[in-house]
N, C-alpha and C positions, 0 to 999 in steps of 0.2 A: 775538573770537568771541562774547563775552557780549553785545556790542552787536547783533550779527547775530541772535542768538537773541531778543533783546528786540523787535527790529523785526519779525521773523517772528511772534512771539507776538501783538503788538499788531495786526499786519495780519490775522491769522486771527481775532482777537477782534473786530476791527471788521467783518470780513466776516460773522462769525457773528451779530453784533448786527444787521447789515443784513438778513440772511436772516430772523432771528426777527422783526424789525420788519415786514418785507414780509409774512410769513405772518400775523402778528398783525393787521396793517392790513387784509389781505384778509378775514380772518375777521370783524373788527369791522365793516368797511364793505361786506361782501358784498352785503347786500340793497340798499344804496344804489347800488352799482355796477351790479347787475342791473337795477334799476328805471330808472336813468338810461339804460342801454343800450337797454332795450325802448322807452322813451319816444322816444328819438332815432331808433331804427330805424323806429318806426311813422310818424314824420313823413315818411319817404321811401318807404314801401311803400303801394301802393294796393289790395292784395289781402290777404285774411285769411291769417294764419300760425298754425299750431297747433304747439305745442312740448310734448313730454312732460315735459321737465325741463331746468332751467337751473342751471349751477353755475359757480363761479370757481375756477381752479387756478393755482398758481405752479410746480407741479412738472412739468406736461406739457411745457413748452417753456422751462424756466428759462434765463435770468433773466426772460424775458418772462412776462407774465400772460396767461392764456387764459380767455376766456368760452366755456364748452362747452354746446352745445345738443344735446339727445338726442331722438330720434324727431321729426324736423322734417317738417312738411307745409306746403308753400306752394302756395296755389291759383293757377291761371292767370287771365288777364284775360278769358277768354270767359265767357259766361253759363253758369250751372250750377256744380256743384262738381266740378272736375277738377284733379288735381294737376299743377302745373308742375314742382315739385321735391319729392322725398321723400329723406330721408337718415337713416341710423342715428345719425350724430354729425357735428356741425359745430363746429369750434373756431376762434375768432377770437383772434389773438395781438397784444398791444399792450404798449407800454412802461408799466410800472406808475407811474412818476413822472408821465408825461403824464396818465394816468388820474386820479391824485390832483388834478391841475390842472384836471380837467374836460374834457380833450381825448382823444377816442377815435380815435386814428390807428391803423388796423388795418394792421399790417406783415406779418402772416402769416395763412395760412388753411389749415386741414386738414379735408378732407371725406372721410368714410368711409361706404361702403355706400349710395351715392346713385343715384337714377334721375331723369333730366331728360327731360321731354316737351315738345318745341318743335313748334308747329303753326301753319300758315297755312291758313285755311279757304278755301272756294271764292270768298268775297267779297274775299279778299286781306287779311283781318284776322288779325294774329298774336296768339298767346296769352301772349307774354312781355313785354308792356308793363305791368310791375308797379311801376315806380319813378315817383313823382310828378314832374311837371315842376318844374324848378328855381325858376321864378318863384312857385310856390305853396308851396314847402316852407320858404322862409326860410333863415336860416343854421343849419346843423347842426353839432353838435360831433363827429359821426362822419365820418371821412374814410378813404380807402383809399390806402395807399402800400405796396402788396404787394411784398415782396422774396422771399417764400417761399410757394409754393402747393403743397400736397401732396394729390393725389387718389388714393384707394385704393378698389378695387372700384366703379368708376364705369360707369354706363350712360347713354348719350344717344340719344334717338330724335327724329328730325326728319322731319316730314311736311308737304309742300306740296301741298295738294289742287288748286291751280290748275295747277301744272307737273307734277303726277303724279310727284313725287319722294318717295321713301321711303328714309331712311337710318337705320341703327342702328349705333352704335359702342360698344365696351366697352373698359375699361382696368383691368388689375389694379393698376397703379401708374404714376402720372405726377407729375413734379415740375416746377414752373415758377417763374420769377421775372419780375416786371414792374417796369420803371423808366419813370417818366413825366416829360415836360418839354414845355411849350408845346403841349398837345393831342396830343402824340405819345407813344405807349406802346411801349417796346421790350420784347418778350416772348421769353423763352427757355424752351423746354419739352423735357424728356427723359423717355422712358418707353416703355411698351408700349401698343399700340393695335390692337384687332381690329375689322375691318370685317365685322360680322355680315351686314349687308345694305346694298347700294347699288343701288337700283332706280329707273330712269327710265322711266316708262310701263311697258311690259311687259318691259323688258330689264334683266337683272341683270349687275352687274360686280363683280369682286373679292370675291365673297361668301365669308365664312369665312376671310379672310386675316389673319394676325397679323404686325404690323409692330413693329419697334423704331425709334423716331423720335428725332432730335436736330434741333430746329428753332430758327430765329431769325426772328422776325417783328417787323414794325413796323406798329402800328395808328395811322392818322391819323384822329382823331375829327372834325376839321373838314371834311376832304375825303371822309370815309367810304370809306377804302380800307385794304387790308391788303397789305403787301409781304412776300413770302417771300424772305429772303436765302438764299444757298446752305444748304440743309438736307438731311439724309440720312434715307432710309427703308431699313431693312433687312428683307427678306422672306426668311426662312430664310437661305440662303447668298448670296442676291442683295442687291445694294446699289444704290440709286438716289439721284442728286443732283437735288433739286427747287429750282427758282427760279421767280419770277413774281409776279403781283399780281392782286388782286381788288378791284373798286370797285363801289359801289352808290349813289352820291349821286344821280345822275339815271337811270342805267341800270345793270343788273347786268352788268358786263363782267369776263371772266376771261381771263387769259393765263398759262398754266403750261407750263413745260418740264421734262421728266424725262430724265435720261441715266443709262444703266447704267454702273457703274464696276466694273472687274475682273469682268466678267460671264462666265458660262458657260451651258451649256444649262439649268441650273436657273433662271437669270434668266427665260428664256422660259417654262419649264414652270410656274413659280410664278404666272404671270399667267393660267393656264388655269383653268376651273371646277374646283372642289374634287374632284369624283369622277374627272375625267380626270387632274388633276395628281397625285392619289394613285397612280394606276397607273404614272405616268412619273417619280415623284419620285426614284427611285434611279438613274436614268440620269445619266451624267456625260459630260464632254467635255474635250478638250484642243484648244487653239487659240484664235484671236482671235474672239470673239463680240461683236457690238455691238447696242445698243438705244438708240433716241432717240424720245421721244414729245412731243407738244404738244397742249394743250387751249386753244382760243382762240375767243372769240366772246361773243355776248350771251345772257344767261339771262333769259327772260321767259315769259309764258304761251304765246306763239306761237313762240318761238325757243329753240333749244338751241345750245350752242357746237359747233364742229367739232373733230374729233380726227384726228390723223395720227400714225402710228407707223412707224418704219423699224427693221428688225432683220435679222440674218443672221450668217453666219460664212463663213470661207474657209479651205480646207485644214485642216479640223478633224477630230477623231476622236470619234465618239460610241460609247458602250459602256455596258453594265451590268456592274458588278463581279462579279455572280454568274453571268453567262452567258459563253460562249466567243466568240460572234460579236461583231464590231464593224464599224461603218461608218467607213472611212478616206477621206482626201482628200475629205471632205464639204464642199460649198459650197451656199449658198442665199442668195438675195436676197429679203427679205420686206418687205411693207408692209401696213398697215391704215389705211384712211381713211374718214371719213364727214363730210360737210358739216354734218350735224345729228346730234348724239349721241343725241337722242331719237327719231330716225327711222332705223331699221336698214335701211329700203329703200334709203337712200343709201350704205350701208356697202359696202366693197369690200375683199377680202383677196386679195393677190397673192403667190404664191410662185413665183419664176422662177429659171431657171438652176440648178435642183436637180441636183446630180451627186454621185457618190461611188463607192466600191467596197465591196461587201459580200462579205467573204471572197474578195477579189481579183477579183470579178465586177463590171464597171462597169455603171452605170445613169445615165440622164438623165431628168428629168421637169420639168413645169411644172404649176401649179395656180392657177386664178383663180376666185373666187366673187363675184358681184355681186348685191346685193339679198338680204338675209338673210330676208326674208319670203317672197318668191317667187324663190328662188335660181336664178341662171343660172350654170352651171359650165362652165369651159373647162379641160381638163386633158389631159395626154398622159404616157406612160411608155414608155421604150425601154431594154431591157437584158436580160441573162441573170440570172435569179433562182435562186439556190441555195436550194431549199426548206428543208433543215434549217438553213441559216444564218439564214433569216428567222425560223424558229420558235425558234432559239437567241437571236436578238436581241430578239424580242417573242413570248414563248410564248403559245399558245392552248390552254387547258386540255383541250379536246375532241380535240386532235390530238396523237398520240404516235408515236414511232419513224418520223419522216418522213425520206425520202430522195428523191433525184431533183432535177430542175431544170425551170424554165420559161423559154422564150425569148419575151419579151413585146415587142410593138410595137403599142400601142393608143392611141386618142385619143377623147375625148368632148367634145361641145359642145352646149349647149342648156339650156333651162329645165327643171328637174326636174319642175315641176308639169305640163308637157305630157305626161309619161309616164303620168299617171293616167287619161288619156282616150285610148281607142284611136284616135279620129279624129285626134288631134294628136300621137300618140306618134312617128310617122314623121318629124316635124319636128325631132326630136332626133337628132343624128348621133353614132353610135358606129361607129368603123372600126378595123380592125387585126386582128392575129392573135396567138394564143397557141399555142406548140408545147409539148406536154406530153412530157417526156423521162424516161420510166421513174420515174414518181411512185409511192412506196409510203408508206402510213401506216396507223395504227390509229385508228379514229374512235370517240368516245364512251366512256362509262364501261364499256361492254361490249367495247371495243377491237376493233371490227369491222374486219378487215383489208381494205384496198383496195391491190391489188398491180399492179405493172407497167402503170400507166396511161400510155398513150402516144397520140399522135394530134395533130391540128391543129384549133384552134377559129378560126373566121373570123367576126368581128363585122361586121354590116351594119345600121346604124341600130339598131332595137330587136330585131333578130333575131340568132340565132347558128347558124352552120352547123358541123356536126361531120363531120370527114373521117377515117375509119379510127381512130376513138377506141376503143381496146381496153384491156382489163385484166381483173382478177379482183376480184369483190366477195364476200368470204368464200370459199365453195367453188364459186361460179358464175363463169364467164368470159363475156366479151361483146366484140362489136365493133359499133360504131354508126356509121351514116352517115345524115345527115339534117339537120333543122332544128328549133331551139327558137325559136318565135315569141313575141314580147313578153317575152323573157327578162329584159331590164334592168328593166322595170316589175315583173315577178314577184319579182325579187330585192330591189328597193329598198322595195317597199310591201307591206303585208299585204292579203289578200283580193283579189289581182289574178289575172286569168286567164293561162294559158300554153297555147300550142299546140305539140304535139310531133308531128312527122311524120318518122319515121325507120325505117330497116331495121336489124334485129337479127340477127346471126349469133353462134352460140355452140356450143361443143362440149358443155358441160354446164351445166344450170340446176338448182340446188337450191331448189325452191319452199318447202320446210320452213324453210330459213334465211331466204330473202327475205321470206316472210310474217311470220316472227318479227321481222325488222328493221323491216318496214313497219307491222305491225299488233299486234305483241306485244313480247315480251322475248327478245332473241337468246340469253340465258343459260338459258332455261327448257326448251329442247328441243322436239322435234316434237309432243309430246302436250299442249302448252299450249293454252289457249283464246284464240283470236284475236278481235279486234274489227275486223271488216271494214267498210270504207266506201270510197266513190269521191268524191274531192274535186269540188265543183261548179266549181272553177276550172281543171280540167284538161280539155283537149280533146286526144285522142290518135289518131293514125293510125299503126298499128304493123304492120310486116310482119316476120315472124320465120322463121328457118331454124335450128332447134336440133337438133343431133345426138342429144342425150340429155337427158332431164328426169326429175326425181324429186319426188314428193309423197307422203309417208308410204310406203305399200306400193305406190303406183302408180309404175311406170317406163314411160317412153315413148321412142321413137327416131324420128328423121326427122320432127320436128314442123315443119310448115310451114303458114302461113296468115296471116291478118290479125286485128287487134284494133282496133276503133274505140271511143273513149270520148268522151262528150259529155253534158252536163246530167245527170251522175250516172248515166248509163246506159252499158253496155258491150255491143258487138255484135261477134260473130265470124262470118265466113262461110267455109265450105269449109276449116275447119281440119282438116288431115289428119295422122295419126301412126300409127306402128306400136307396138302394145302388146299384152300378154297373148297373144302368139303370132299375132296377126292385124293387121288394118288397121281404122282407125276414122276416120270423117269426121263432123265436127260443125259445125253452124251454130246460133247461139243468141243470146239477149239476156239481160242482167242489168240489172234496173231497181232501183237502190239509192237512189232519191229519198226513200224512207222507209227509213232504215237499220235500223229495227227490224222491218221486214217487207219483205225483199228478194225481188222476183219473178224467177224464172228460167224462161225458155221456151227449149226446145232441140229440134232434130231431129238425129238421129244415125243413121249407117249403120255397122253392125258387119259385118266379113267375116272369118271364120275365127278368131274369138276363142275361146281355150280357156276352157271353162266353169269348170273348177276354179280357174283363175287369177282369173276374175271374183270368185268367192266368196272367194278368199284376199285379193285386193286390198281388197275391201269388208268384210273381217273377218266373213264369213259373214252379212252384213246384220244383225249384232247378235242372232243367234239360233243355236241349236245343234241344231235339228231335222234339217236337212239341211246338211251342211258340204262344204268343198272336197274332203275326203278321200273322200267318197262319189261324186264326180262326175268324169267325163271326157267329152271330146267337143269339137267345134268348132262355135261358134254364129255364125250370120249373122242380122242382125236390122235392121229399120227401126223406129226409136223416135221417138215424139213425146211430149214430156214437159213438164209445167208444175208448178212447185212454188214455195213461199214459204219462205224461211229467215230466221233472225234475224241480228243483227249478229255473232254468234259462229259463223255458218254451220251452226247447228243447224236441222234441218228441222221445219216444222210438219206433222206427218203427215197431218192432215186436208186439207191443201192439195194433196197429191200426186195428180196425174192423169196417166196415161200409157197410150199405145197401143203395144204391142210386137208386131210381126209377125216371129216368130222361126222359124228352121230350125236344128235341131241335127243334125250329122252325126257318125258314128262314136261315138255316145254310149255311155256306160257308167254303171251305177248299182251301186255296190259296197258291200256290207255295210250297206245301208240297212235299219234295223230294221223299219219297217212292211212292206217287201217280204219280209223273212225271216219275218215273222209270217203272211204270206199263204200260205206253204207248207202250213199246217194245212188250208187250204181247197182248195188246188190240188194238193197232194201232189207238190211238185216242189222239191227242194233247190237247184236251179240259180238260184232267185230271189235268192240272196245275191250273185251275180255276173251281173248282167243286162246284156247287150249288145244294142243295138237299132239299127235302120236309121234313115234320116232321119225326123225328127219335125218337123212343121209345125203352128203354131198362132198365133192372134191373141189375145194376152193383154191384158187391160185392168186398170188399177189406178185405183181411186177409192174415196172414203169409207173410207179405211184398210183396203181389202180388195183382194186379188188375185183377179180372176175368170179362171178357166181354162175356156174352152169345151171341148166334147168333142173329143178327139184320139185317134188310133189309134197305139199303140206296138207295132211289130212287132219282137220280140226273139228271141234265140237260144233262149229257153225257151218263150214263148207270146206270143200277141197280146193286148194289153190295151187297152181303151178307157177313157180317164180324163177326168174333168171335175170341177169343184168350185170351192170358194172357200177362201182362206187369209187371215185378217185379221192386222193389224199387232200385235194383242195375242195372236197365235199360237193363235187358234181355227180349227180346220180342219173342212171338210166335203167330203170327196172321194168321188166315185161311180166305181166300177170295174165294167167288164163284161169277162169273160174266158171263153174256151171251156173247157168242162168235159171233161177228157180221161180222168179216172178214172171208175169206176163211180158212178152217181148215188147220193148219200146218201139214206137212207130217213127222215132227219130231216124232220119235217113243216114246220119253219121253212125248211129248206134247199130243200124242194120249192117253197115259195112264192117263192123267190128265183131260180128257174130258168125258162128259156124256150127253146124250140127256134126256131132261125131258119129261113129259107126253104130252106136246104140240109139241114135236119134236124140241124144241129149244136146241141148243148145249150150255152146260155150261162148263166153264173152271175153274178148281180148282187150286188156287195158295196159296203159303205160304210165309210169311216174318219172317225170324228167325235170331237170332244172338243178337247183342246189338245195342243200338241206335247209337253208333259210328261206328259199323262195322256189318251191317246187309246184308242179302242176300234174293233176291226175286227168287223164283224157282217154278217149277210146283209141285203140290201136287199129287204125284203119288201113295200114300199109298192106298192100297186096302181097308183099313178100314176107309176111309175118312169120311163116313157117321157116323160111330160109334164114331169117335173122337169127332165130334160135339155133339152127344147125350151124350157121357160120360162127356164132359165139362159142359153141361147143368145140368146133374144130380149132378155133384160135386158142382156146384154153389148152387143148391137148398139145398143140404145137409148142406153146410156151413151156408146158410142163416137161416135154421131152427135151427141150433145149436146156432147161435148168438141171435135169438129171445128168445130162452129159457133162455140163460145166462143173457140177459138184463132185464128180468122181474122184478127182485128185485130192480135194479137201477131205472127202469122206475117208480116203485111205489114211490120211494123216490122223484123223480121229480114231481110227482103228489100230494105231500103232501098238505093238506089244509093250508091256511095262518095262521089261529089261532092255528093249531097244531104245526106249525114250529116256529112261533115267539110268544111266550107267556112269556114275561119278568117276569110278576108277579108270575109265577109258578116255576121260576128257584130256 
């Protein structure tokens, strides 16, 4: 026992002495070691190297000695000062005994916080020729026999300007070992590698993918080749076995094979672009899924290798663990191939014999795309699609509470680019049908309900026919029969035209809600401010038959007519409806080419419209002088109107011009304050409830003024002749002439306001002037009272004549023939 203790003691003592001796020697000969290392390194390097600090350590990788370089900057071989390598720390590991003997055999290397920039310029000159040729360097005491290479926080950027290749790789940690013999170097590397960028010309591949690698490589320095023995790449849960070789002695030739091992749907998803793979990364699969790929060919300025990939699965189950739906008995045969990796025009993706069951509903499909620059697509789909199952398998945020199903049998074939041009769009074939079977859903953040959507859709090339497509959108119902022309182009591309030619039948249309959906916010209610516009891309030929329609206070029944839309203009001819107790016929045009100044020109014929209802519907025209409660009667009128409104449908008052030829029957004027005040002059209390026979007049509106020519009102109380003006800012100037039935007043002012007619009846002239809030009734004592009436009549006639002349051009537009206005095929 004592002997064992002595042996142990002397062994430890010897080891301690050796350690102390090693540390002491390093400390004593530190400067000598560093200077010799720098001198020998400079013999081999042809570009400047900047080092912040050099130190020698025996503790970093004991028992090896380390020469540690801090803040290293190695310039590249191109002209100018550009870094080839920068590193926070580089440590070279050597045998201390060999160092004492003057031999610097580097057996280990540790690099931390490095960035390497490798570049080949347009002339084919690389920037990494920094080691002097062997015949000029002479014999060096520095050699490399690397058994351990440790890379931490490494970034490598490779740019080949000739081949338009741009690669960026990063690694948080990589460990490698190198064994050499007879110009052959066996390399084993394990660690993490991220492909930040792999770009060939304009095409990106595997960007942002993080791999765990375990590789075995053989580098043949004499034949300039690299052989990849079976190595593994793990990408998330996917694993790939990589084999092949790469040589560059005479030509750059590559031949790589990749095979998926124990693969699932994640194997395929992991190869997709990052944004798409993130959406699908949680999807899982059960069943056999295969993946095989090959990259083979020459890499040069004019050539890129070809790539081919085969993948697929058979009788698999695809599902998302958080959703209820799953695709079962799923099969697909897929391939991707390109004769030139750098030319995606040669690329082809084929997905054939796609089949499966989504919630027990079978489907079949095929998909082929050739030429990724100007893609040609061939695809078809047939099957019954359970709408909620689709949304359960792949949710769409804007669609909620989906029910119903679709019976689909469609096919598409042609170049997508042909759809952008109307002249070539019909060369693309879209055929088939979609049967909508009681679809229900809530759309958007406002959860707008679309209910009981049924009907048939028939595709014919770039057009879509609708047959008995019915449903409810919000509170409005509809049935559509007609055509959507250029529908495929309109859906696939922005700013493309669409032609809609259809018949609409509906029991009820809620324009308040539809305007809110189209131009505003459906949650704001009917009093919100809309932003109205007509899309320049829409051409519309619309025939409607609506039983009931509502817009704010306006209610209409039996709405029938047409609506034509083109070039941001809307035209309607002979739109008829029943409203406000009578009938209404309208023809008009809306010009929204300037959406901040929308021109409206219309002609309308009213028949039997209740006057009080008109005032109620139009909210008493935003005044309280005369209101719906004061009026009764039925109006018939011919109206010609022109006005400009803004994008919020607010009228510019100065633009309103109208001719109104009106007749009012069975009229009543009840409790109208100005008439009640007339009793002081007429001595008749019956003026508070005035009933009158037919009234006819031609009223004109212009310059924010309503012009009322002289008209006779024969009532149950008296006969009154009225004329005057009423401005939009509620200034009034009315002139009244009424028979004087009581004894003539002896007031001198009143005498000047009286006149006997040819029958000897005394007439009293009165005027109502001021504002609707502050008006005054007085005797009209002006000596030219007859001329005032005639001057007003003359002024009104002149304004009406000017309006008719101005409106002729617009009127012609209103009267355009249907086939002149809506001719989609001639656009």
